[in-house]
N, C-alpha and C positions, 0 to 999 in steps of 0.2 A: 512680674514687671511692675514698676512703680512710675506714676505720673503725678503731676501737680496741677489740677484744674484751677484755672484763674478766675477771679472775680472780674466783673465789669462795672463801669458806671455809665449813666446816660448823660450825654451832653445835649440838653434840650429834649423835650418829648411832646409831640403834638398828636392828638387824636384827630385824624382827618376824615374818617367816615365810618359808618356802621355797615358791616357787610351782611349779605343775605345768608351766609353760613353761620352767623352768630358771632363771628370774630369782628375785630375792629382793624381798620387800616391806621397805621401810625407813621410818623416821621421822627427819627431820632438818630443820634450818633452813639454807637456802642464803642466804648473805649476800655481796653484791658488795663487792669491795675495789678500790683504785686501781691495782693492778698490771695492766698491759695489754700485749697484743701490738699490732702494727700490721698492718693488712690493706688492701692496695690492689689494685684490678683495673680493667682497661680492656677494651673489646671488641676482639678480634683482627681483623685484616684478613680479607677474604673468602677469601683463598688459604690461610689456616691452618685446618686441619681437626681440631684437637685443643686441649684446654686446656693452657696452659703455667703451671707453678708454679715460682717461685724462692723458696727459704727461706733467710733470713739470721738472724743472731743466734745463739741457743742451738741447738746441733746436736741435733735430736730423733731423728735416725737412721731416718727413715721413707722408704720408697720413694714415688715420685710417686703411684701409685694407692692406696696405703695411707693417705695423708693425708686426714683427715676433710674438709678444705676441698674437695678434688677429689671425694670421695664425695658431699658435699652438693650440689655443682654438678650432678653426674650425676643424683642423685636428683630434684632440682628439674626438670631437663630431661626427665625421663620424662613429666611432665604439662604443663609450660609451655614456651613457645618461648624458650629461652635460647641465645644465640649462644655460640660458643667464646670463651674469655676468656684474657687474660694476667694472671696473678696474682702479686703479691709479698707474701709473709708474713714479717714480722720477728718472731722469737720472743723474748720476754722472760719468759714464763711457762714454767717448767720442765715437762717431760713426766713422767708418772708420779709427780706430786707432790701429788695430792689437791686441786688448784686448778681443775680443769675447763678447762684451757687449750685442748685439742683440741676439746672440745665447744663452747666459746665461739667459737672460730674458725669452726666449722661453722655455728653459729647466725647469726653476724654476716655470713657470706657469703650466707646465705639472705636475711637482711633487706636486705642491701645490693643484691643483684640485684633483689629485689622493688621496692625504691624506685627504683633507677636505671632499670629497664626499664618501670616503671609497670604491673607485672603484676597489681596489686590482689589479691594473695593475702592472705587474712585471717590474723590472728595465730593463730587456732585451727588453720588449715590448715598454717601454718608449723610450729607445735608438733607437729602430727601427723607431718610430714615429719622434723622434728628427732629425734623419738623413735625413728625407724628407724636413726638414726646413733649414739645414745647415750642412756642413761637420764636423765642430767642436762642433756642438750642443750636440751630445751624451756624450761628455766629462763632460758636466755640470750636467748630471743626477747624477753623483757621482764624484765631482771634487777633486780628489786626484792626486798628481803628477804622470803623466803617459807618457810612451812612446807611441806615436801615429803613426800608419802606415796606409796603404791603403789611403783612402781619408782623414783620420784623425779619423775614427770611430773604428779602431782596437786598443784597448787600453790595456796596460800592466803596472801596477803600478811599479814605480821605487824607491819609498822611498823619504823621505823628505831631499833631498841632500842639500838644502839651509837653513835648520833649524838653527836659531840663527844668520843668516846674516841679514843685513839691506838693504832695497831696496828703490831706488828713481825712480819714473816714471816721465818722461818729455814728454810733448806733444806740438808740434809746431802749433797746430790748423789746420793741413793739413789733408784732408780726401783722402786716397788713395784707388782706386778701386781694390778690390781683383782680379776681373776678368782681369783687365789690368796688374796687377802684374804677374799673371800666363801667360798671353799672351806674356809677355816680359821676361819670365824666360827661363833658359836653364837647360837641364837634367844634374843633378850632376854626375860627374865622380868619385867622392870619394867613396871608399869602406869601409871607417872607420865606426865602429859600434858606433852609438850615445849613446846607453845605457852604453857601456863601458866607453865612453868619459865623460859622466856626473858623473860617479862614481870616476873619477880622482879628485884630489884636485881642488877646484874652481880656485885657483891661476894659474892652468895650462890650464884653458878653453880658454883663449885668443889665445893660440897657435893652438888649435885643433877644436874648435866649432864655426861655422859660420852660417849665415842666407843667403840663396841663393837670397832672395829678396832685399838685401841691395844694390847691384850694380845698379839695376834699380831705386830704390827710391833715392839713393844718387846722381845719375846723374840728375834726374828730380828735386830734391829738396836738394841742397847742405847743407841747414840749418839743415837737419836731421843728416847728417854726422857731422856737427859742434857740435851738442848736444852730440853725442857719444864721440867725442874727448874731450869735456868739462868734461864729467863724468870721463873719464880716468885721466884727469888732476887733478880732484878733489880727486882722490885716489881710484876709483873703482877697484876691483880685476877682475871684468868682466863687460862688457857692450855690449849691442846688441840692434838692432831694434827688436820689437816684431811682429811676423807674417809678414803680408805684409805692416806693418807700419800704421801710422807714429810715434807711440810712441817709445821712446828709454828708456831703463832702465839701471840702474847701480846697481851692487851688491857690497856692502861694508862690511868689517869686523866689522866696528863700525860706529855709526851715524856720518855722515859728517856735516860740517857747510855749508849750502847753502847761498850764498851771490850774490849780483849783479843781472844781467839779468836772471840768471838761475831760480830765484824765479818766474819769469813771466811764465815759462813753466811747473813748477812743479804741478802735479795733485795728487800725492800721495807720502807719505813716511812712512815707518814703518818696523817693524821686520817681518821676514818670519818664 
């Protein structure tokens, strides 16, 4: 079976509280984009007694057991009869880029196994398993534009507010630790309702929608800030860093012409 795990961007991101369990409460909108990995698996022969994983494409530098795909398979096997699998993951979504690539891969292997083996696991059960793998992982069980609160697992659809717009994703090749980003974040004092803000015209977002992780990332890596400025200069109606970074995206009313050095950083362009 082959699937294509999607990337996501964040429309705004507020850190709203520090939780007793060590996690943080957030408010953001997860929005799926057309950049995908490719994930294929088959059932291994009876003589094979372990899961096999081959990773091609972008080198994400993870050991076999640290990959969320393998962790997801093992987690599902704790409750359901899952045979050993031979898996091929082709990476096009960079790691540590704020695009949810690893979480998406994990969610899609859960969904794929459920469908292929007719396990009849409900979406709510899959989301519960996914949450044990990553805070944004439940979103990818049904990746429609959604307001995310709690750790990111409380999801409410918001509609395709960017339908018809054009997106450019730029990645500077920097991997930012999500843990470090949270450790250096501050609790947002804003009381603005993000769901109301994303339903405003996109041309107004620059004034009202922001990402709390940008201050930390931009101070640490000014080149990320430079990419955001370059996208606005190119004509973006809205630009932001996604998640804890380092990918920056630009939203355009129509397809822009990418020239010069920006081409070196572009990892995706397309309609939303």
